C-alpha positions as CSV (number, residue, x, y, z in Angstrom):
1,M,139.5,133.8,-26.0
2,A,139.4,136.9,-23.6
3,Q,142.8,135.5,-22.5
4,S,144.3,135.2,-26.1
5,L,143.3,138.9,-26.6
6,Q,145.6,140.3,-23.6
7,N,148.4,138.8,-25.2
8,W,148.9,139.8,-28.6
9,G,152.6,138.9,-29.6
10,D,152.3,135.5,-28.6
11,W,151.2,134.2,-31.6
12,Q,152.9,131.8,-33.9
13,H,153.0,131.5,-37.9
14,M,155.2,130.3,-40.3
15,A,155.6,133.6,-42.1
16,A,156.5,135.1,-38.7
17,T,158.9,132.5,-37.9
18,I,160.5,132.8,-41.6
19,L,161.1,136.5,-40.9
20,Q,162.2,136.1,-37.3
21,A,165.2,134.1,-38.9
22,A,165.8,136.3,-41.7
23,N,166.5,139.2,-38.6
24,N,168.3,137.2,-37.2
25,R,170.4,136.3,-40.0
26,L,170.7,139.7,-40.8
27,L,172.0,140.6,-37.3
28,R,174.5,137.8,-37.3
29,H,175.9,138.9,-40.7
30,V,176.4,142.5,-39.3
31,T,177.6,141.4,-36.2
32,N,180.4,139.6,-38.4
33,T,179.1,136.2,-35.3
34,N,178.2,133.0,-36.5
35,V,176.7,132.2,-33.5
36,P,173.0,133.2,-32.6
37,L,172.3,136.4,-30.2
38,T,171.2,136.3,-27.1
39,P,167.8,137.0,-26.2
40,L,169.0,140.1,-24.6
41,A,170.3,141.2,-27.5
42,L,167.8,140.3,-29.4
43,L,165.2,142.6,-27.5
44,I,167.7,145.2,-27.6
45,A,167.8,145.0,-31.4
46,H,164.1,145.3,-31.3
47,L,164.2,148.9,-29.3
48,P,163.6,152.3,-30.7
49,L,166.8,153.9,-32.4
50,T,165.4,156.7,-29.4
51,D,165.8,154.1,-27.0
52,G,168.9,153.0,-27.8
53,G,168.1,150.0,-29.8
54,I,168.6,149.4,-33.6
55,G,164.4,149.5,-34.5
56,L,164.3,146.4,-35.8
57,R,160.4,145.6,-36.1
58,D,159.3,141.9,-34.3
59,H,156.7,141.1,-36.7
60,T,155.3,139.0,-34.2
61,K,154.0,142.1,-32.0
62,A,153.3,144.4,-34.9
63,A,151.0,142.3,-36.9
64,I,147.7,142.2,-35.6
65,P,147.9,146.2,-34.8
66,A,149.1,146.8,-38.4
67,F,145.6,144.8,-39.4
68,L,143.1,146.2,-36.9
69,V,144.3,150.0,-37.3
70,P,143.5,150.9,-41.1
71,L,140.4,148.2,-40.3
72,I,139.0,150.1,-37.8
73,R,139.9,153.8,-39.4
74,S,138.2,152.2,-42.9
75,I,134.9,151.2,-40.9
76,R,134.8,154.7,-38.8
77,Y,135.0,156.3,-43.0
78,A,132.4,154.0,-44.2
79,T,130.0,154.5,-41.0
80,E,131.1,158.3,-40.2
81,G,132.3,159.7,-43.4
């Protein structure tokens, strides 16, 4: 279990796969190409604007923190006021 917590982004789910496919179709449409983008191009696309990317979110890496942060905040509000 401890090993799986080290790599939060290494999970697969049908919804994440669908979202990634939609992002890839959008990028192919924007770049006016019919070929899949290379892994390097996808990494650059997920970089923030300030780092030279286009700021698309990688849903597999954002899902667990997006769930945990509000959960932890709610627990703190409930226990500490």
